[in-house]
VOGU-3710 file (C-alpha; in Angstrom, 3 decimals, decimal comma):
1> msepwfeltr> 10,753/-0,382/13,625  10,054/2,164/10,882  7,238/4,644/11,260  4,241/4,110/8,958  3,850/6,456/5,997  0,046/6,265/5,998  -2,746/6,152/8,577  -4,626/2,938/7,870  -7,866/1,736/9,443  -8,464/-2,002/9,818
11> dpadpatltt> -11,751/-3,534/8,711  -13,152/-5,279/11,827  -14,632/-8,051/9,677  -11,349/-8,622/7,805  -8,138/-7,522/9,582  -6,131/-7,980/6,357  -8,169/-5,253/4,620  -7,354/-1,674/5,513  -8,537/1,717/4,302  -7,091/5,197/4,084
21> tlpgdhasfd> -7,831/8,524/2,456  -4,787/10,074/0,798  -4,310/13,552/2,268  -3,625/16,157/-0,378  -0,772/17,550/1,702  1,040/14,185/2,048  4,757/14,665/1,404  4,722/11,957/-1,293  2,786/14,242/-3,637  5,409/17,033/-3,454
31> ghfvsnpvlp> 6,876/17,532/-6,926  5,201/14,416/-8,376  3,785/16,238/-10,475  3,338/19,908/-9,627  0,247/20,622/-11,737  -1,217/17,096/-11,552  -0,126/15,261/-8,359  -0,021/11,452/-8,447  1,069/9,131/-5,632  4,472/7,669/-6,625
41> gvaqlamald> 4,870/3,906/-6,919  7,344/3,799/-4,027  4,702/5,410/-1,775  2,188/2,772/-2,898  4,674/0,064/-1,886  5,067/1,830/1,472  1,271/1,733/1,850  1,306/-2,043/1,229  4,104/-2,451/3,788  2,173/-0,360/6,313
51> acaaagiasr> -0,838/-2,632/5,725  1,276/-5,750/6,369  2,467/-4,292/9,665  -0,990/-3,064/10,737  -2,526/-6,468/9,946  0,227/-8,204/11,910  1,383/-10,178/8,862  4,963/-8,930/8,471  7,279/-6,137/9,575  8,209/-3,590/6,928
61> dhlrgvqnik> 11,771/-3,745/8,279  12,136/-7,315/6,957  11,302/-6,601/3,307  13,858/-8,241/1,022  12,233/-7,902/-2,400  9,182/-7,371/-4,579  7,728/-9,342/-7,485  5,088/-8,803/-10,148  4,457/-5,183/-9,205  1,820/-3,508/-11,364
71> fmhpllpgaq> 0,652/0,094/-11,178  -2,630/0,101/-13,079  -4,395/3,301/-12,086  -3,125/6,606/-10,658  -3,853/7,444/-7,028  -4,693/11,117/-6,611  -4,911/13,395/-3,566  -8,126/12,713/-1,652  -8,504/9,195/-3,055  -10,087/6,657/-0,733
81> cvvsvrpgra> -7,982/3,508/-0,905  -8,599/-0,070/0,148  -5,456/-2,115/0,770  -5,699/-5,906/1,005  -2,811/-8,119/2,084  -2,845/-11,918/2,000  -0,234/-14,659/2,420  1,372/-15,466/-0,929  2,102/-18,870/-2,422  5,742/-18,898/-1,400
91> anavdfqias> 6,943/-18,898/2,191  7,470/-15,357/3,514  5,538/-13,831/0,601  2,566/-11,480/0,912  0,304/-10,567/-2,000  -1,173/-7,065/-1,934  -3,791/-5,126/-3,836  -4,640/-1,443/-3,657  -7,931/-0,176/-5,071  -9,532/3,252/-5,215
101> dgtpaasgtl> -13,268/3,657/-5,741  -13,456/-0,003/-6,759  -10,774/0,388/-9,445  -7,594/-1,689/-9,046  -4,659/0,701/-8,695  -1,685/-1,507/-7,757  -0,850/-5,122/-6,982  2,130/-7,353/-6,424  4,003/-9,611/-4,051  6,207/-8,508/-1,166
111> lfa> 8,992/-10,882/-0,104  10,146/-10,900/3,509  13,218/-12,338/5,248
//
């Protein structure tokens, strides 16, 4: 099993909702962009996959595709993020949303084998 990219904390009232604070020294910020770091989209997908694993919904190792991915708001170093994962409409699909300070940052559907 792959190691998680992010440290996520489960909400005791809702195990499919997790939180994290993006450390400014996270490797994903290196070079993206030097004077104005932004969390890359691939790292946001990794965060959603980590949330699926932490919530016990799906293993990141079984990802086979993504659909309807939207990056709506940049995630900056120090941002407090809320990641929600829910079963999607199709079998083996998980819908995710990432928000920071109440602002939607990313959403989409992860497809698993």
